C-alpha positions as CSV (number, residue, x, y, z in Angstrom):
1,M,-139.6,97.7,189.7
2,S,-138.8,96.5,186.7
3,K,-137.1,99.7,185.7
4,Q,-134.8,99.0,188.7
5,K,-134.0,95.6,187.7
6,S,-133.1,96.7,184.3
7,L,-130.7,99.3,186.0
8,Q,-129.1,96.7,188.1
9,K,-129.0,94.4,185.1
10,N,-127.0,97.3,183.3
11,D,-125.0,98.3,186.3
12,S,-124.1,94.8,186.6
13,S,-123.3,94.2,183.3
14,L,-121.3,97.7,183.0
15,G,-119.5,96.3,185.9
16,T,-118.3,93.2,184.6
17,A,-117.5,94.4,181.2
18,E,-115.0,96.8,182.4
19,P,-112.7,94.3,183.9
20,Q,-113.1,92.3,180.8
21,K,-111.9,95.3,178.8
22,K,-108.8,95.5,180.9
23,I,-107.9,92.0,180.6
24,T,-108.3,92.3,176.7
25,S,-106.1,95.3,176.4
26,K,-103.2,93.8,178.9
27,A,-103.5,90.6,176.6
28,A,-103.1,92.6,173.3
29,R,-100.4,94.6,175.0
30,W,-98.4,91.0,175.5
31,F,-98.9,90.0,172.7
32,V,-97.7,93.1,170.9
33,L,-94.6,93.1,173.2
34,T,-93.9,89.5,172.5
35,V,-94.1,89.8,168.7
36,I,-91.6,93.1,168.8
37,L,-89.4,91.1,171.4
38,I,-89.4,88.2,168.7
39,F,-88.7,90.7,165.8
40,A,-86.1,92.3,168.3
41,C,-84.2,88.9,168.9
42,G,-84.7,87.9,165.0
43,G,-82.7,91.4,164.3
44,L,-80.2,90.7,166.9
45,V,-79.6,87.1,165.8
46,W,-79.3,88.4,161.9
47,Y,-77.2,91.4,162.9
48,G,-75.0,89.3,165.0
49,Q,-74.8,86.7,162.3
50,Q,-73.8,89.5,159.7
51,I,-71.2,90.8,161.9
52,I,-69.4,87.2,162.4
53,D,-69.9,86.7,158.9
54,S,-68.3,90.0,158.1
55,I,-65.5,88.8,160.5
56,N,-65.1,85.7,159.1
57,A,-64.7,87.5,155.6
58,S,-62.0,89.4,157.0
59,F,-60.5,86.3,158.6
60,D,-60.3,84.5,155.2
61,Q,-59.0,88.0,153.3
62,S,-56.5,88.0,156.3
63,N,-55.5,84.1,155.8
64,Q,-55.5,84.6,152.2
65,K,-53.1,87.7,152.3
66,I,-50.9,85.5,154.8
67,E,-50.9,82.7,152.5
68,A,-49.8,85.3,149.6
69,V,-47.0,86.7,152.0
70,S,-45.8,83.2,153.0
71,Q,-45.7,82.0,149.4
72,T,-43.9,85.1,148.2
73,L,-41.5,84.5,151.0
74,N,-41.1,81.0,149.9
75,A,-40.3,81.8,146.5
76,N,-37.8,84.6,147.8
77,G,-36.4,82.1,149.6
78,E,-36.0,79.7,146.7
79,E,-34.7,82.5,144.6
80,L,-32.4,83.5,147.5
81,A,-31.3,79.7,147.7
82,S,-30.6,79.4,143.9
83,V,-28.9,82.6,144.3
84,A,-26.7,81.2,147.0
85,A,-25.9,78.1,144.9
86,S,-24.9,80.1,142.0
87,Q,-23.0,82.0,143.9
88,E,-21.0,78.8,145.4
89,N,-20.7,77.8,141.4
90,M,-19.0,81.0,140.7
91,K,-16.8,80.4,143.7
92,E,-15.9,77.2,142.4
93,I,-15.6,78.3,139.1
94,F,-13.3,81.3,140.3
95,K,-11.1,78.6,141.7
96,T,-10.8,76.3,138.9
97,Q,-10.1,79.3,136.9
98,N,-7.4,80.2,139.3
99,F,-6.0,77.0,139.3
100,N,-5.7,76.8,135.6
101,L,-4.5,80.5,135.5
102,E,-1.8,79.4,138.3
103,Q,-1.2,76.3,135.9
104,L,-0.8,78.4,132.9
105,R,1.7,81.0,134.8
106,N,4.0,77.7,136.1
107,R,4.0,76.4,132.3
108,D,5.1,79.6,131.3
109,T,7.7,80.2,133.6
110,E,8.8,76.6,132.8
111,Q,8.8,77.1,129.3
112,R,10.7,80.6,129.6
113,Q,13.4,78.2,131.6
114,T,13.4,76.0,128.7
115,L,14.0,78.7,126.1
116,I,16.7,80.2,128.4
117,G,18.4,76.8,128.5
118,L,18.0,76.3,124.9
119,Q,19.4,79.8,124.5
120,N,22.4,78.9,126.3
121,Q,23.0,75.7,124.7
122,I,23.0,77.7,121.4
123,N,25.3,80.5,122.7
124,E,27.4,77.5,124.0
125,V,27.4,75.6,120.4
126,S,28.1,78.9,118.8
127,T,31.3,79.4,121.6
128,I,32.6,75.8,120.7
129,S,32.1,76.3,117.1
130,S,33.9,79.4,117.3
131,E,36.7,78.4,119.6
132,G,37.0,74.8,117.6
133,G,37.6,76.5,114.0
134,D,36.9,73.5,111.5
135,Y,36.2,71.1,114.1
136,W,32.7,71.6,114.2
137,L,31.8,71.9,110.7
138,T,34.3,69.1,109.7
139,H,31.9,66.7,111.8
140,Q,28.5,68.6,110.6
141,A,29.8,67.4,106.9
142,G,30.5,64.1,107.7
143,Y,26.7,63.5,109.6
144,F,25.3,64.9,106.6
145,L,27.4,62.5,104.4
146,N,26.6,59.3,106.6
147,I,22.8,60.5,106.6
148,A,22.9,60.6,102.5
149,K,24.3,57.3,102.5
150,T,22.0,55.6,104.7
151,E,19.1,57.2,102.8
152,L,20.1,55.5,99.6
153,S,21.5,52.1,100.8
154,L,18.5,51.4,103.3
155,F,15.4,53.2,101.7
156,G,16.6,54.1,98.2
157,N,15.1,57.8,99.1
158,Q,17.1,60.1,96.5
159,A,15.1,63.3,97.6
160,S,16.4,63.0,101.2
161,A,19.9,62.0,100.2
162,K,20.2,65.0,97.9
163,S,18.8,67.3,100.7
164,A,21.5,65.8,103.2
165,L,24.2,66.4,100.1
166,L,23.5,69.8,99.9
167,S,23.6,70.5,103.5
168,A,26.8,68.6,103.7
169,Q,28.2,70.6,100.7
170,Q,27.2,73.9,102.7
171,S,29.3,72.9,105.4
172,I,32.5,72.1,103.2
173,Q,32.3,75.3,101.3
174,Q,32.7,76.9,105.0
175,L,36.0,75.1,105.3
176,P,39.2,76.0,104.1
177,D,40.6,75.4,100.2
178,K,42.3,72.0,101.3
179,Y,38.9,70.7,101.4
180,Q,37.8,71.5,97.9
181,I,38.7,67.8,96.9
182,V,35.8,66.7,99.3
183,D,33.8,69.4,97.6
184,Q,34.3,67.7,94.3
185,S,33.4,64.4,95.3
186,V,29.9,65.7,96.9
187,Q,29.2,67.6,93.6
188,S,30.0,64.3,91.7
189,A,27.5,62.5,94.1
190,L,24.8,65.3,93.8
191,S,25.1,64.7,89.7
192,K,23.9,61.4,89.8
193,L,21.1,61.9,92.0
194,D,17.6,62.6,90.2
195,P,14.8,62.6,92.4
196,E,12.1,63.5,90.2
197,G,13.3,61.4,87.0
198,Y,13.7,58.3,89.9
199,N,10.2,58.8,91.0
200,T,9.1,59.1,87.2
201,K,10.8,55.9,86.6
202,K,9.2,54.1,89.3
203,N,6.0,55.1,88.1
204,Q,7.0,54.1,84.7
205,I,7.6,50.7,86.4
206,L,4.5,50.4,88.1
207,I,2.6,51.5,84.8
208,S,4.5,48.8,82.9
209,V,3.8,45.9,85.6
210,Q,0.0,46.8,85.5
211,N,0.0,46.8,81.5
212,I,2.1,43.6,81.5
213,K,-0.7,41.9,84.0
214,H,-3.6,42.8,81.6
215,S,-1.5,41.4,78.7
216,V,-1.3,38.2,80.7
217,D,-4.8,37.6,81.4
218,S,-5.6,38.2,77.6
219,L,-2.7,35.9,76.6
220,V,-4.0,33.4,78.7
221,V,-7.4,33.3,77.5
222,N,-6.2,33.3,73.8
223,K,-3.9,30.4,74.4
224,I,-6.6,28.3,75.5
225,E,-8.8,29.6,72.6
226,M,-6.1,28.4,70.1
227,Q,-5.8,24.9,72.0
228,Q,-9.7,24.5,71.7
229,L,-9.8,25.7,67.8
230,A,-6.8,23.5,67.0
231,K,-8.7,20.8,68.8
232,E,-11.8,21.0,66.8
233,E,-9.8,21.5,63.5
234,N,-8.1,17.9,63.9
235,E,-11.5,16.3,64.8
236,H,-12.8,17.7,61.5
237,Q,-10.1,16.5,59.8
238,G,-10.5,13.1,61.1
239,A,-14.2,13.0,60.5
240,R,-13.9,13.9,56.7
241,S,-11.2,11.5,56.6
242,A,-13.2,8.6,57.9
243,V,-15.8,9.8,55.3
244,K,-13.8,8.9,52.4
245,N,-13.3,5.2,54.0
246,A,-17.0,3.9,54.0
247,W,-20.1,4.9,55.8
248,Q,-20.1,2.1,58.1
249,Q,-16.7,3.5,59.1
250,I,-18.1,6.9,59.5
251,V,-20.9,6.0,61.7
252,A,-18.2,3.9,64.1
253,A,-16.0,6.9,64.0
254,F,-18.8,9.3,64.4
255,K,-19.9,7.1,67.6
256,N,-16.3,6.6,68.7
257,L,-16.1,10.5,68.3
258,V,-19.2,11.0,70.5
259,V,-17.7,8.6,73.2
260,V,-14.4,10.4,73.1
261,R,-15.7,13.7,73.4
262,S,-17.9,13.0,76.1
263,N,-14.7,12.0,78.4
264,N,-11.4,12.9,77.2
265,D,-12.3,16.2,75.7
266,A,-14.5,17.4,78.8
267,Q,-11.6,16.5,81.2
268,S,-9.0,18.4,78.8
269,L,-11.3,21.4,78.9
270,R,-11.6,21.4,82.6
271,L,-7.9,21.0,82.9
272,N,-7.1,24.0,80.5
273,A,-9.5,26.1,82.6
274,T,-7.4,24.8,85.9
275,Q,-4.5,25.6,84.3
276,K,-5.7,29.1,82.8
277,Q,-6.5,30.1,86.4
278,I,-3.4,28.9,88.3
279,T,-1.2,30.2,85.6
280,K,-2.7,33.7,86.0
281,T,-2.9,33.6,89.8
282,L,0.7,32.7,89.9
283,I,1.9,35.2,87.5
284,G,-0.3,37.7,89.0
285,L,0.8,37.0,92.1
286,Q,4.8,37.4,91.1
287,L,3.8,41.1,89.5
288,E,2.4,42.0,92.8
289,M,5.4,41.1,94.5
290,I,7.5,43.3,91.8
291,R,5.0,46.1,92.8
292,F,5.4,45.9,96.4
293,A,9.4,45.6,95.8
294,V,8.9,48.9,94.2
295,L,7.2,50.6,96.5
296,Q,9.4,49.4,99.4
297,S,12.8,50.2,97.1
298,D,13.9,46.4,98.0
299,D,16.2,45.4,95.1
300,D,16.5,41.8,96.2
301,K,12.6,41.3,96.2
302,Y,12.3,43.3,93.0
303,Q,14.9,41.0,91.1
304,A,14.0,37.9,92.8
305,S,10.0,38.6,91.8
306,L,11.0,39.2,88.0
307,N,13.2,36.5,87.5
308,S,10.4,34.0,88.9
309,C,7.8,35.7,86.9
310,I,10.2,35.2,83.6
311,E,10.4,31.7,84.6
312,L,6.8,31.3,84.8
313,M,6.0,32.8,81.5
314,E,8.7,31.1,79.7
315,S,7.4,27.5,81.0
316,S,3.7,28.3,80.4
317,F,3.4,30.1,76.8
318,N,5.6,29.4,73.7
319,I,8.2,32.0,73.8
320,D,8.5,32.2,70.2
321,T,5.2,33.8,69.9
322,P,5.7,37.6,69.0
323,S,3.4,38.8,71.9
324,V,5.0,36.4,74.8
325,R,8.4,37.7,73.5
326,E,7.5,41.1,73.9
327,L,6.2,40.7,77.2
328,L,9.7,38.7,78.1
329,N,11.6,41.6,76.6
330,Q,9.8,44.1,79.1
331,L,10.4,42.1,82.1
332,V,14.1,41.9,81.0
333,V,14.0,45.8,80.4
334,L,12.6,46.4,84.1
335,K,15.7,44.2,85.4
336,N,18.0,46.8,84.5
337,F,16.6,49.3,87.1
338,E,18.1,49.5,90.4
339,L,15.6,50.9,93.3
340,K,18.4,51.5,95.7
341,Q,21.3,53.3,93.3
342,S,24.9,53.1,94.7
343,V,26.6,56.4,94.8
344,P,30.4,55.4,95.6
345,E,31.0,59.2,95.5
346,I,29.7,59.6,98.9
347,D,31.9,57.3,100.3
348,D,35.0,58.8,98.5
349,A,33.6,62.1,100.2
350,L,34.0,60.2,103.6
351,A,37.2,58.8,103.1
352,L,38.6,62.3,101.6
353,L,37.1,64.3,104.6
354,Q,38.7,61.9,107.3
355,E,42.4,62.2,105.3
356,T,42.0,65.8,105.0
357,N,41.3,66.2,108.6
358,A,44.1,63.9,109.8
359,S,46.7,66.2,107.6
């Protein structure tokens, strides 16, 4: 009985153990499948993410390439715009150059026409001179003679007058022999003109005027110093004569001397200084007027200024003084110079020319 019970227990335990083993194996299988599915899903997700990342990276690279291409296109567009602008500028430059060239052509044409007109006028003048015979040469000589006369009388310009006389002489020498008397008058006028000597003389006058001005300045100073020395000498002589009388008179005289020197002498010194400045200014002004008259070749102003300067020096200084007399003599010598030299031979040549033409 006991054996049967044990057998039944074993059978029952076996019967219950087998289903449990089956259940356990199925659970393990499902667990393994679940784990595999989880890993498979994770792998799929990771692989999908890798694919998406690669796609995004390729898209980024494509965008970068597109941006680089667009930047290149923009740069090329700017270069094309600059090239187009430079082409426009070149067009404007070409237009300006063409305009300038056209103006130059027009000017060249005008100058050619002007030259042709001048050539025609020269031909006409030569025709007139050849047809008119002596008419052209005589009028040309008269024209140059009048120029020489004007240069001398108005401006004192001997160089221009001499040049005009030489031109007149050339025209007269081409005339017939009856005009030789006119040529002789012109030659006589030329002999009286010396432009270089005239300019040298003017420069000497200017130097003399400057030296006279310096001499007058020193003369004014010496005059006042001599007056002061004479006054002091007179005062010393009065003082010595006062000493001989009496001591008391000397003291009184000394006091009076102090009073006089403090009033009258001070005013006298101030007066001398003022006179010195006035005299120096007036004489210097007249000497400047002389210099300007020489530069302008104005005889009237030159002589008037010399006379005024001589009168001022005679009224301001002692004319018996050798230095003053020497300065006055220098001014008198300057009066003998004529800034506008008169050459009557020019008038004679003009008169002779008219007479010869009339004969």
